[in-house]
N, C-alpha and C positions, 0 to 999 in steps of 0.2 A: 813307449822307447824302451818304460821298463823289464818287459816282455822281451823286447829286443835284445838286451844286456843278458839279460837270464841264460836265451837260447844259443847267444854266440861269447863264449867269457875272454876271448881274442878282445874284442873291441871294449878294453876296461879305460878306467877312469883314465889311468897313464896316455891311453892315445887322444882323448878330449884334454888332457893336460900341454901336452904335445902340441896340437892345435893351437892353443891359447897362445903359448908360447912361439911359435912361429911368427901368427897373427900381429902379436907386438912387436916382434925384431922390426916385422914390413913395416910398420906403423911409424917408428923410429927410422927409419931409413927415408920415410918418404915422408918426413916434416918439408914444406918448400920455405923457401928463404928467399930473403930482399939482399937484389944485385945493383947498385945504380940505379934506383928508386923503381925497377922492374922485378916485379914479380916471376921468381924460376926453384922450377924443382929438382935438383942434381939427379941427376941419374943414376943409380946403384950398379955395384959393380953387378950383379944378376945383370943389368938392362943392358948394361954397357959388353958383356963378353958370353952374357948368352947365360942360361939356367938348365937346371935339371929337374926331374920332375918325376917324384918317387912314384910307388906302387902305390901309394893310396893320392897321386895325383897331387900332392903336396911338393912348392917349389925346396928346391935346397941352393941354397947360393956356392960358389967355388970355394969357400971358407971353411963348408964343412967338411972334416975329418973322418969320414968311411970307408972299413977296409971296405976290401971288395968278399971278404969273408961273411963279414958282419950283412951285408946285401945278401949273399946268397942265402945267407942261414934265416934269412927275413920271409925273400920269398920263399922260401923251402916253405913255411909254419903258414904263409899267406895262402898258398896251395892245397895244403892239407885245413884246413879251415875253412874253404870254399868246396873244395871234394866231399868235406864230411856230408854238408848241408844244400850239397845242390841238386839230389834226388829231389828232395822238398819242394826248394824255394831255386828253381831252374834257373830264373833272373837276376837275381842276385852275385852278379860274375865279377870278375877282377876288374872288367871296362866300364861298371856301374861302379864303383867307388872311385876309381879315375876320377869319374864325371864328377861324382858329387863333392871331390876335395876341392876342384878345379870352381865350381860355383861355391863351396862356401868362402874359399881363400878371395876371391872377388867378391860375393858379397859381404865381406867382413873388409877388405881391402875398400870397398866402396860406402861402405856405414861411415869407418871413420875418417875418409876424407871429406865427407858430407857433414861432417858435425865441423868442418874447419869454414863452414859459410855460413853468413846471417842472411836468414830466411826474415822475408816481410809479411804480417798473417793481416787480413780484411778482415771487416768487425763482423764475417761466417766462418772464421780461424781457417780461409783457404790460402794457400801461398800465393804471392800477387808477384813475389821477386828475391831473386838470389842475389851475393854477392858477397869477397873473399871478406874475411876477418880481419884485414890490412890494410892499414890509412896509408894512399896512396894519391900523390897529386899529379902523378903524371898524365901525358895525353896518347892516344894510340901511336900520332904521330913519331913521339918520344921512342915508345915502345916498337916500334917496327924499325928505327935506327938502330935501337940495339940489340936488336935481333937480327939486323945487317952484320952487323960487328961480332955477334955472336956465329953466324953461318961460316964469315973469309975465315974464324980460327978453330969453327969443326972438322974433323975428319974422320970421323963414322959415318958411313954413309946414309945409315938409316936415322941416324941423331940428326944427320945434317937435311933429309926431307922431311922432316919433323919440326924444324924450328921454318925452313922454308914457307912450308904449308901456312903454318900458323901467320909467318909473315903476310903471305897472299890473302887469310882472313883478316887483318889487318886492316891491309891498303883496300881489297872489296869496302868492307865498315867503312871508311873514310871514300871513297869515291861513290859509292854507290847510295848511301844514305844513312843518315843517322841512325834507323832502325833495322835490323836485319833478321830475320828470318833466322834461328839458329838451326834448324836444316839446312836451310841456303845456303849457308856457311858453312856447315858439313860436308856438304857439298863441294863449295868449294876446296875444303880443305883438301876432298881425295880425290880430285884431280891434278890438286897442284902436288900433292905428295907421290901420284901412281907415276906424276912425266920425269918425279925424277931416280922412283925407281924400276919404272916400266913393267919386264918382267918379273920381277924380281920376290912380289908383295902379289898373290893372291887377293879376287875379292871378300872382302868381307862384310859384315851383315850389317846390318843398318844399326846406327849408334842412336843412345839415344839423345834426349837436348842438355839431360843434365850432366853426363858425361862429356858431350861437347863444349856444356861452358866448361864445366873440370880444367879443359883440358886447353881451352884456349885464357882463363883466366888467369895461367898460372906464367902467361908471357905478356898479357894483353889487360889493361886497367879496365875492363870490361863490367856490367852485368847484367843475368837475365831478368827479364820482367817475363809476367804470365798475362795475356789479352784474351778474356773467352775460353781457358784452356789450350792457348797456343803459346807456345817460348819463342821470344825474342830479344837478341843480341844488341844492346845499347851501351854508349861510354857510361862511362861511371864517373858522371859530375853532374846529375841531380837526381834528387831524391828521388825514391822511388813509389810512396803514395801519390804524390802531385801526378808524375809523370806518368802512371796508370791512368790516374782519375781523368786526366784533361785528354786521353784519347782514349778511354773508353765512351766520353761525353761529343768525342769528335763523329764515333762510327755508330754507324747503324745499331740498329738492337736487334738481335737473331730473330725473338720472336716475329718484330718487325719481316725483316725476311720470309720468313716460312711463312706467315703467313699472306706474305704476298706470293708467292710460289703456289701454295694452294688454292689461295681464291683462283689464277690465273687456268689451274689443270682441273678445279672439280667445279666451279660457276657454275656452266653448265651442263653437268651431271648429277648436282645435290639433290637439288628439291625434287627430281625426279625420281633419286636414288630414296628418300624419304616417302613417295606416294608408290614406290613399289614395294615397301615392307610392308603385311599382311597386320600387321596387330602394332596398338597404340606403345605396348611397353620397348618394342625391336625400337621403334622411333626413338624416346627418349633416351635407348644405350646407345643408341650412334652419335643424337647431338650429345648426349654425357659426356661419350670421347672424344669429342671435336671440341667442346668446350674445355675440357679438362685438360688437352691435348696444345690448344691457341688460349682463348679466352671466349666467355659469353659476348665479349661486342660482336667478335670477328666471328661466330658463330651465328650471331645473329642477322649478320651482313650476309652473308653465304648462304643463306635460310631465304632473303628479302622478307625481315619481319623487323617492326621497327620495337615491338615490346619484347625486354630479354629476358623478363620475369620469369618465364615456364622454363627455359632453355636454363636458365640459373639453376631452378627448382631440377631440372634432370642431370646437370651436373653433380650435388645437392645429394641427389638420394642412387647416384652409378654408386657409388662403394657401397654403400648399404643394402645395395640388393647383389655386388658381387659376393660380398662376406654369407649372404645369404647362401647362394649357389656354393659356396667355397663349405659350409656346412652340411648343405647335405652330400657336396661329394664324400664328406669326413662319415657322418653319419649314417649314410648307405652301405651296408655288403656288398660287397662284388661278389653277384652267384657264381659259384662253385660246384664241382659234381658229387661233395657230398653232403647239398643240402637238398630235406626232402620236399617234395611238391609241396607241402601245407608251409614248408620255410620260404619258398620260393615266391608262392602268394601273397605270405606275410612281407616280402621284401619288396614285392610290386604295388603293392598297396600303399608301404610306407612312402615307393620312392612316390609316386601319384602324388601323396599326400604335403610332401614337399613342396612336389612342383608346386601345388596350388596354392602354396602358402608364396611362393618366390611369384607368384602370377598376382596377387593378390595385392595390389598399390595402397590402398588404407582399407583402415578396420572398419567393423558398421556401414556407416554412413557416409564414410570418404574423410577427405583430410581434417585434421585440426583446425576449429575455430581459432581466432587472435586469441580471444580472450582467452582460450586453455592454452595457449602458448604461451601468454604473459596476463597471468592473471592483473596488475596491476594499469591494464590497460585504459578501461576503463576511469578509474581515479585518476591518472595522467591527463585524462580530456575533462574531465569534469574540472579539474585542477589549471587546468592552461586555459580554457575559458572562462572561468569564473574570478578565481582568487588572482592568478596574474596578469588576467585583464586590468584588475584595479591599481594595482601595487607596480606593474611596472609602464604599461598601455596608457596611465590616466584612464582607461575607461570603467565603464559603468557592471562590467560582469552579464551574468543572466538573472533571472528572474522567474516566481512563479506565475502559472497561470491564472489570469483573472477570473477565474470560473473556480479555478483549482480543481478542474475535471481530470487531472493527469497528473504524476508526479512529473513525467520532464519538464525541468527549465529553457526559459526561450533566448536568443540573445535581448539584450535591452537595448534602446535604440543609439546608446553610444559605444556600444562591445565594439572596440578596436583590431578584434580578431581573427583569422581566419583560419580556412582550417589547412591549406598549404602549408603556412608558419605550424601550426601544429601538428604535421604530420613529420616536418622536418625536426622538431623538437623529438616526438615520438621515438622516431630513428636514432638520435642521440644517445638520448638517454636511458633508451628500453638495451635488452643484455646482448653481445655481442650475435648473437644466433639469430633474434628475431627482426624480421624487416615487415616491413608495412606499406603497402601504396599507398596513396590519397585516397584514391576509387573506398580501399578498403576502410579510410577512418570515417569518410561518409556514411560508409555504413554500421558504422557503430554510434550513430547519432541516435537514429531512432530504428532501424530495423531489427534490428537481433536482441533476442531476448535479454540476453547480456550485455549492455549498453551503457554507456555514461551518462544516461537521462537526461538526455541535454538536444535542441534542435537551435539548427543554425537561424531558425525563423524568426520574425518578431512575435510577438505576441499576440494574438489575433483579439479583436475588438477592445483595444487601450488601447492611449492616447491622453498623454498630459498637455494642457492647453496651458497651464501655468511652467512660466518661467520661473525654473531653481536653479540659482546660481551656487548653491552650499552641498550639490550632493558630494560633489569630490571628496569636499572636505571633512561631511560627516562619516563617508565612509574610511574615509582615512582613520578619525577618529575609532571608531569602532573596529577597524584590524589594530589599533595600536592597543585598544585595550583587549583584546582576544590574545596576540601577542603577550604581551605584561602575562593574562594569567597563564598561560604557554612556558612562561619562564620559570612562575615558582606556583605548579598548579598543589603542591600540599596543601596551600593557605588559599588560595583563590578558586572560590566560582562562579561562572558564570552559568547563567539561564537565561536564554534566549526565548520568550514568551509571545504569543499571540493568542487571542481566540478568535476561532473556525467563526463560518456564519454559521445561524442556525442550523437546525433540522430537523426540518416543518414535519410533524406527524399526519398519516393517511395521503399523502402526496411523494413524489417522486426525490428521494432525501438528496439528490443531485441533478441541479435543469442538464438537460441536453451531456447525460452522460459517454465516455466511451466505450469502446465496444465490448462484449461482453459475450464468452460463449451461452452462458446459460437465459436461456430465454425467456425476457421480461417484457410484458404488457404494458406501458406508461398510461395511464388515465391522460385522458383528451386536456381538459381543463382543472390546471392544478398552479393558479398561480396565486391560489391565498398562504402569504408569508408572515401570515401573522404569529406573535407570540404567544398566544394562548394554551395552544399543544403544541408545542418544541419544546427542544434540549439546546444547549447553547455549548459547543465542546470547548476547555483552552488547556492549550498545547504550552508544553515546557521542554525546551532543549536543553540538556545539561551540555555545552559545550565543548570538545576535546579537537585540539589542533593535533595533528597528524602530518609528521613529517616521512613525507613519501619517497620522496629523492633530493642528493645531495651535491650535485655535481659544482666544483670549484678550478678557477682556470687561473694562469699568470703570465699578467701583462706586465711589456720593456716598461721601467717608471722610469723615463726622462726627468731633467731640473728642471725647477722652477726655471729658471733663468735662461734656459734656452727654448723652451714653448711655452705656447701660449693656454696651455689645456697641460693639467697634472691628471696623469691618468695614475688608480691604484696600482701597488704591486700585485694583487688577485682578488679575483670576485667571486665572492661562492654565491649560489643560487640554490637558493629553500624553494623547493615543491610540498607544498602543504593544500589537507587536506581538513576542511573546518567539517567534525559529526559532530556524536555522540549520542546520548543517549532521549529516550523521547518517552516525558508521559501525559498524559492529559487525562484532565479531569472533566466532569459532565456534571451540567447543573440544569434545573428546571428554567428554560428562560423569562417565564411568567413571575413563575415565585420566588425564584433567589435572581431577578437581574444582575446585571453584571455591571457593578459600580464599584468605583475607586477601592472603597475600603472593600470589598471582595476581593479585589484582584489583588491586594494588602495582606489578605487572611491568609492567602493559599500557599506561598511558602511555609508560612504554619504548619497547613496539613503537610505537607510533604516533607516537613521536617519527622514528621511522627508515625513516617510508613520504614518499617526495619528495611528492602529493599532497595529505600536509596538512601542508605545511611553510612556511604560508601562515598557519595556525592558531597554528600556535607563534614564528616568528619574528618580533621586533622590525622593521618596518621602519625605524624611525628610527634605529638601532644598528645592524643588524644581527644582531644577536644571538638567544638566548633570553630571551623577554617574564619579566618579572620577579615577577611573580604567577600566581600557580595558581590558581582555585579550584572546586574539588568537589562539586557537587548531587549527595545520594543522597537514599536511602531508608534509614530508621533500622534498618535487619539487623543483624544480630552480626557481620554480616563489616564492613560498612562504617558502623558506628554512632560518631560522632566522638567519644565519651565514653570509646569504647573502648581500653584502653591502647595494646597490641597495635597500632592502625591510629595514633594519636599517635605512637608510637615510628617507625615508619616513613615516617610522615610527616616527623619531626625527619631521618630519612636523606635523603627525597626529596629535600629544600633543600640539605643538606650537600654531596649528589651533582652535583646539576645546578647548584648556587651559583646559585641562586634569592633574591629580596628578600625571597616570601612563599608559606606553603603555606597553606591551607584548604579544612576537609570544612566542609559545614551539610551539613543535613536538617531534615524537613519534620516533625512531631508525630507522635508511636503511631499505627499503623493508617491512616496517609493517608499510603501511599505512593503512590497515583495520583495525586495531586497534581504529581510531578515530570514536568519538562518533557517528559523522553523518553519517558515513557507514549504520547507521539503516535507514535514512531516503535513502537511495538511492533502497533498497531492494522493498519500497513501491515504490516507482516511478517506478523502473522496473515494475511491477505486472498493475501498472494502463497503463504504455506502452505499453504493453505486449497486454491488452486485447482490447487496442483500435485499433492496429493493423499498418500499415506502414501510414505515413503521405503524402498529397499529397504534391511537392514542386513544381503544377502549378494552385494551388485552385485557382488567380485569372485570371493571363496571361497561357495561355496554349502554346504558339510558344513553338518550339520545339526547336528551336537555339536562347538562351537568354544567349545574354553575361552575365558572373557572373560581379556584379558590377551595371549593366546597372539598370535604375529606375525601369524595369518589375520585375528583379532580388531583388531590394530591396521587392517591393512592395508583391512578391509573399514569401520571405521568413518573413517578418511584418507578412500576413497571416499565416502561417506558425507556428510562435512562438506565437501566440494568439492560435494557434489551441492546440498547447501543454500545452499553457497554461490551457486552459479550460480544456485540459483532465486531469492534475495533479491536479488539484483543487475539485476532486472528492475524494481524497482521504484523509483520516485520518491517524492521528499519535501522539501514548498516549490519543487518545479521543476527539481528536481535529485536525477540516480541515487545509489540510495544504494552508498555505499559497505563491502563487504563484506572482510574480510582473514581469512586462517586466527588463529585468536590464541594465545596466547605456548606454544610445548611447553618441557616439561620442563628440555631442552638447553638453552635460550632467555637460561634463568632468572640473573640478573647476582648476586643474594644468593641462597644456600643452607644459611642458618642459624635459617629458622623454629622449631628443635626449642629452639636455646641462646637465643632471645630468648625464647621463649615460658618456659622456666626461669628468667632473668634475673625475668620479669615475675610469677613465682610467690613469689619470695622476697621475705620481709620488708623493712621498707626499713633494718632495720640490716643485713642482709646485706648488701642494695644497696650499702651504701656502701664494703663493703668485697671486691667483685667486681671483679674484676681483667679479666670478659671482652672479648674485643674479637671483631670481624668481617672480611670483607672481600671483594672482589670475586670474581667468579669468572673469571677469567683467560681464559679459552677459551671462555667465552662470544662469538659472534659478533656478538650483539647490543652488547655494551659495545663493538666494536671499530668498529661503524656508528654510535655515539654518540659516539666518540671521534674518528672523525673532522668527524663534522655537525656538534656541540656543543662538541667539544673539551673531554669529560667528563676528566676522571683516573683514567686505566685502572689506576692502583697504591691506588684510592684506598681507606684501613683508618677505621673508627671502633670508638668505646670505648662500649658500653653506657653504663656509668654516665654521662657525658658527654653523650648525647644525653637521659638522662633528668634532668640537672640541668639543659638547654634547655628541657625537658616544666617543670619547677616553678618555671623564676623563676631557678633559685639556682646561677648558673653565677658562678664564684668569680673577684673585679676587677669586677664586672658591676652596675650600678644600676640600668638600665634594662633592661625589659620582655622578654622572648624566646618569650613561649606566653601566649594567651589562649584559656584553657579555660573552656566553660561544658557545659551539658548536652548544646546542640544544634548547637554551634558550636566548633570550633577549631582556630584559626591556632598560623601554627610562624613566628616572623620569625628573620631571618639574625643570629648572634651580633654580629658587627661592622657596622660602618655602612658599608661599600662596599656601598655601592647603587649600580644603573645609570642609571636611566630620572628617577628623581624621588625626593625626600624620601620617607625612610619611615614611617609612621605604626605606632607599637605598642600601635595599639586596636583595636576593631570596632567598627562601628555598631552599636547594640543599642537594638530598639522602646523608644521613650518615649512615653507618652500624649502623644493632639496636647486639653489643656485647654480652650484656649480656643475651639475649635472642637467641643465639646465642647455649652459653653452658644450657640454661637451655632448651631450643628443642632438645640437643645433635645434632648440624649440620643443623640445619637450616637455612639457608640464606634467613636475610628477613634487612630492610632498617627501621629505627626508622620511628613511625607513628606520624602523623603531631600534634598530642596534645603532643608527648616530642618533637617534632624538635621544636617545639617552646619556649618549655623551655632550650636547648641550647642558651649559653651566649659566648661562645669564639667569641674574635674578631676578633682572624684570617680565622673563617667560613664566615665571615662575607667580606675580602677581597680577596680568591682566589677561582672566582667563576673555577664548575668542580672539586672542590678540591678530591673526590675521582669518577672520574670518569674512568671506567674502561680501555677503551683506553689510554689516556693520562697515566697513572701509567704501564700500559704494555707497552707501547712505553720506555718507562725511564727503565726500568726494561729492557726490549730486545736489547737499546742500550749499556749501561754498562756493558752484554754480551748474545750473540744470541747464545749460547751455553751453560747454567747453568748443574750443577750436578744432576742425578734423581731426589734427597733426595728434591730437593729448592723449587718444583713444587706447595708440597702445603703451601708455605708460600709464595711467591707470589701469590698465591689465595685468601690466608689469609688477605693479605695485599689488591688484588683491584673487594673482594667479588667477587668472581664464582668459580664456580667449579673446581676443578683441571682440568678434563677433556678439558674444556672448556680452562684452562691455555692454554694447551699442545697444544692444536689444534691451538691457535694465536699462539705461537709460532715456531710449524713447517709450518706454512702458512707463516709467515715472513721470515723464511730459504730461503722456496722456494721461494718466491719473493723476496728475494735480491740477488742468482743468477740467476734467472729468469731478472732479473733487466740488470747484468752483461754481460749476453751473448746477451741481445739484443743492449748494447749500443758499445759492438764487433760489431755486426753486422749492425747496425746501420754506424758505421765509416765505415764498407769495401765498403756498395752499396752507400753510400757518396763519393766513387771518378768515379760512372760510370755518365755518361753523362747523361739522364738521371735524375738524381736528381736535375737538375738545375731547372727541367719545374715544374709550377706549381701545385699544388695539382688538380685543377680542371681538369686541362688537363693529369695529368694522369688518372683519371677517367676516362675522356672521349676515352682513350686507352683501357683500360681496359674492359668498354663497344664493344669496337671493338671488342679484342680477346675473350668477350665472357667467362671470366674471374673474381673472385670477383673484386667488388671495397673497401671491409671493410679493416680495417686496418690501419695503422701509412704508415706515402710516404714512407719509405724503405723500407716494407714490397711490397706497389705497384709497385715500383720498380724492385725486386727482382723478384715478378710474371710476370711483363714485359717481362725482360731477358729469365727466362726460357721458356718462353711461343714462343717469336720469336728467342729462340735460339742464341741471340747474345753474346759480351763477359761477360766472367764472370769476375769483380777486383778479385786480392789478396783478400789473408787476412788479417786482420788488426793485427798488432805485435805489443805490447807494449811497446816492448826492456827491460824489466828490467829484470836483475839479480839479485835483494837483497840488490845491492850496494845504501842505503840510500843519499850518497857525490853523488852520480851523478843525486838526485831531485832535482830541481830548490829551494831556499832558501828565495824566495820572492812571496808576495800575486799576483803581477802581474804578474811575469812570471808563478804563479801556474796557475792563469786563464787561461790561454794561452793554457791549457793542456785539453784536450779533457775529459771527464767525464769515457769515457771507460779506458782512463788511468786512472784515480785516482781508479775507482772501484776499478780497476786491484793491481796496487800498496798497497791502503790498507790492499786487499783480502790475496795478498803477504804476508802478516804480520801479517796475523788474525784477525785485525780492524776492527770495522762493518762498513759496507756500505752504511746504512743508515740516509736515511738526503737530506738536497736541496748540490746543488755541492758548498758553500758556507764553510758549514757546513763541509763537506770531503778537500775540501783545509785547513781547521783551524785545520783538526786532521792531515792530512801530512804535515805541515810545524809545529807544536808542536814535531810530532815525529822526523822529520830529526833535529831539534833543543835541542835534548835531553829532552823534557819535558812531556814526554809520559804520564806520571802521571795526567798533566792538562786534556788530551783531554774531560776527560767524569767526570769535576769534577763537574759543571753544574747540572746532571743528579742526578750525587752522591747526589749534596748537595740538590736537592729538594724532592730523593726520603727520609734521612734524615728527613728531617723537616714535609713531609707529616706523618713519623713516629711517632715524638714527638708527633702532633697534634694529632695521632692518638690514642697516651698512654694517653693523656690529655681529651679527650672523653671520653674513658673507665674511669676512676674516676670520671668526671663530669656524667655519667649516674649511676655509683654505686651514685653518692651523690644524685641526684635524683629520686633514685629508697629510697630512704629513705625519702625523703623532700617531695615526691607526691606516697605515693604506689597506686594510684588509676589509675591504669594502663586502658587506654582507647584504644580502637585499632580495627580494620575492621577485625575480622580472622574468623574463621570456628571452632567449638568444635571441628572437631575431624580427625587428620590432617593424612598422613604417607609419609611419605622422598622419593624421586624419584634421581637417582643421577643425573639429570640436577638440582635442585636448593638443594644440600648439599653439604656439608663438613666438613670431620669426626672430632670431635671435641678430640685432642691429650690427652693422661692421665695424663699429667702430665699438663695440665689447670685445673683448678680450677675459681673459682667467685674471690674466692682471689688472684692468682698470676692471674687473666687474664691478667693484662698491660704487662707480662713479657711472651707474647706469640711472640713477636716481637724481642726477644733476637734474635734466631739465624740469621733474614734475617738481623739484626746492622752487627754482625758479620762478615755474610758473604760480605756485601756493605766494611766494611775494609780491609775482607781480602782479596776482588778484589783491590782498593785502593794500596795494598803493593808488589801483585804483579804486578800492572801495573811500577809500580816504579821501580822492579826488573828487568823486561824486559826492561827497557827503558834503565838500565845502560848496559845489552847485547848488544840492538841494537848499543849504542855509544863505547862500547870497539870493538863491531867489526867494524865498517867504521872510527874507529880515525886513523889507519894508513892511511888511502886513505885521501887525498886532494890534488883535483885536483877540475876544474870548472864543475861546472855540465853541463848536455849534456841536449842539448832542442832538438835534433832531432826530434823526437815526437812531437813537441810543434809546434801549428799555431796559427794565430791568426781566426780562423772560430769564435769558443766560445764566443771569447771576445767580437762580436758584440751581441748578447744576454744579457750582462749586464746591467742591471737595471740603468740609468741615466746616461750611454756613449755615449756621445756625439759624431754623425755622417754626413758626407757629402754624401748628394744622389742629383743624377744627372737627372735633366728633361729635357727629348727632345721638340723641336718644338712642333714633330706629339703629347705628351701625353700634351702638356699644352694646346692646341687647340685655341681656343677662348677667355681665361678665364683672360686674360691681361696682366698674367706672362709670364716673361722673359727668357727664357730655358739659362740653367746653376747650378750649383751647390748651394744648398738650405742644411743649418744646421740644423740641427734637435735633440733630445736628445728623446733615447730608456725610451717608458714607461715601456715594457713588453716584456718578451721572451720563446719561449717553442722552445727549440732543440729537443724536437721529430719532431715539424711541422714543422721547419726550416722555421721561422715565428717570427717578431719581430712588436710590434707594437708602433710606435714613434709620435710626435709631434713635428712639423716644427716652431722654434722660430717669423717666419714673422707671421705665422696663429696658434694660439695659441687655436683657440675651436677646432679646427680640429683636431681626432686622425685617422693615418694610418695605413696600415698592408702593410709588405713588407715581400716578400718569398728572404730570404738574400742568399740563392744561387744561385737563377736570378738571382741578380744583382751584383752579384760577378763576375759572369758569362758574363755578360754582361760591365761591367765595371764601373757599377753605384754606387759603395757604397767604400767610404772608411774613415777612422778614419779624426777624424777633428782634 
């Protein structure tokens, strides 16, 4: 434009100013007005009397006073201006400027006039409607009447025709429809106007819809709307947005019409056309074009296929391929005559290379694998089938292979997740560009190298015959501790540990290993599994919880008064992965056996390793972390309920000056749920790849004595070889850390025998025990701990003080120092000198999520960690294992072993188990109770035989000689030997009881003389439960005989009522927290499917508001049992009231009194037994510490030698006359 102005000096700024002035004057003259409720635009003088066009195409009105001389002068200058530049630009003549001037005026007028309209835009910023910016409530009929009045007054023919045509448009809108096409209305307008003007007006060009609406809206109260790009005229009486939306919903979509049309035309030729194309690339391009222009679904229908994945891929790749082709055109030079032959050849090769790149659909081996497109695929699949199966579906997750042959984990028996649901979850949480089919999800479980390491099959050769009711409960407890550690990672350490099976030398280290690339030959006979030449790997996993994905969803939150179920405002789903760093310790199995003390010392060894310092050190304080959590199996050496383990936990807390030490385990027979089991699979793969380890690496002698120096050196060499082998593996993208285990010389504490002796004492002797322990000052590990962690090198402790901490009986302290349950033990520091944060002296325990049970219509879940933190009921901190299923089931079974069939569903609601599991538990307990009675009677029968006086070891030797089984209890061994040797069979045992309670002893001392068989028989005769210990059965029989039958189960009934009352308070608290804290954070899946294994039907009368009334039937049941027991006691009393004679003691003897704890005995020692010990022969006084009637053994402590515990065979000593009461 600048160049244009400088070339033509007459085209100055004044010219543009003049054009602006004329445009403004036209705008003022064309301002619309409202007359009698009708929109009107009064014609200007130029419109009435005509106007002149100047040489530049601009209108000049009649009011303009321009002299003829000025006009002539202007035309002269114009001709000179045009003629000067006409040779160079011949098209820029006078007509061109006239056309430009007319167009500029029209555009300016149209632009200024369009600004008087209100535009309605949609969400895509597109115009969907126009209407005048003038408020008018008149109708089209009113406008037509007003126009008729104006027509009668109008004298100008052209003006008269215009008003008449607009009146006809108004009638047309009223008569032929409320919605009229703007162009159709324009035709009506043109026809009506031509009838009046006839031949006075030539045929004009087609007008635009906006200009037609501008002309109509001056006189008619109408508005213009756009539907699918087409303009329509409607009366201005409704909102444009609602009208457009309503009409669009009624009309079919354009794509539906287009697709239908294409399908009719191409149905018969589309598939043949695809076959006609030569290459797959051409066919993909055709599919991509159709899928882009229509849809993937329609293209699949047109092709006649069901799967739409391939067509979607063609559509997605079409744009990329076209872009590549465009780049070829841009980068490839065109052949020209000035190119040499060499340049043309190079150009040809370049074009050929570019076309090869275009024809190459995939690089290297083919398309990208799904895990390459989204690396988190395997982690998400692992999380869905493991952690979320436990937290959301009340399932049991995954478990390792029973023989640890592979690192792939298998679905547990009660896993409630299916691949279809997992596929939907993956597609929901994955990036928008990622999509995976169901078949690909199946592939990524076992087939590909980079997979989730899980199998949808059950683990082979595994079966748990025992009924385990605490599995879900213990899994929830473990997850609570892991989530707690994830919340406070700076001060909490989680160590998941477990000992792998032994690695034997000279044989295959892994029986039936997985497939290997290496050609390995295995021995035929390699069943030798002795520990003589073997090592034991002990693996520790320092657990870490990673949140891989977090998804939140908002839900409507209705009021409590309107609905039965209160839904939380938001749900947050956390996708987590339990992983960590692995550390393995290797010990020779024979020389350094796996004991509780060795496992206790392993944590001290790990504390001295520099590479592990980051796991133990608090980054805030620079000191040792204050809280240790150990996740273990429920084995004898690590059982949290073991007194030996608990005493060592107290010692660890004091020695390392910790705030808290916790040991937690999973339920029985489910050790494969431990997180560390995954590392065993990695270790097995490495061991199988290595092959057999040599036990003669240094000394190759054939006859090496186990435990000799040569044997020790060989085992050390084998241990180092196993260490080198395992160090080649990786877990969680980190190499395995493998070290030599704790040697005997490194032990800091060597008082295992003294500690076991203390624990074998009775409670009375423990209080008087003054045994102490101290550290081994020569241990090098102690010195390292002192330098690194500043532990006390002169540490000393007292057994009884540790025992007081364990029992919450420390003098002068009124707060808890230990939290003990069947599957968890927590020890707290005695003082309040914690380091990082205030110490809470209780542990999270699983609490049923009653509200979620109602919302999910029967799914059994425990409260998530975030909700559990909000519970503030003090009773929850007083009773460990409050809602542990086996505890509540035992209480329910004790008060009534044969309940009515309708009560099982109420029992299940209290214990939080499926009804089928509750029934199985009662059936198993009933069978066990009857079996115990039969065994007791059989034991009394065979106790009369002379063989029963022998020790168990002697009986086992006799069984081996007779080639019969050596398993079972003592009376069973006697029975087998008698039947094998055809010896004398004793008479059957008879309790001699006819139902007369007056013949039963009425004192505890006399009842203690009764055999357990007779106690069970009498209680069973009257329909009283015989479960529990002998003391409990004695108490029940004593209460029944003294007319106190209603008090027999008073304690159990009171405990059940207290638990029910607490559960009702918890329900009210959960409702309150749901209102106060509507943000519900859980670890769950989006899609769920219930199964009977984790489901309990919700009764129809149970709603959100009446949820606390769900225990009403159970409370009535307990009250009814109590009243029935009172009536039955009166019946027994009346029945035996007439009989008043002394009780018979014909069936009582003193045998079982020897097994009473605390009983004082006298034991005779002969000269041969004492030998050269310095003791004199004679009778020595002792006290019973423990006794087992089934094994016929008691453990005693002599008053003259209190530091030693002896085990005696009662029948043997009675037969020899060496045992009597003191």
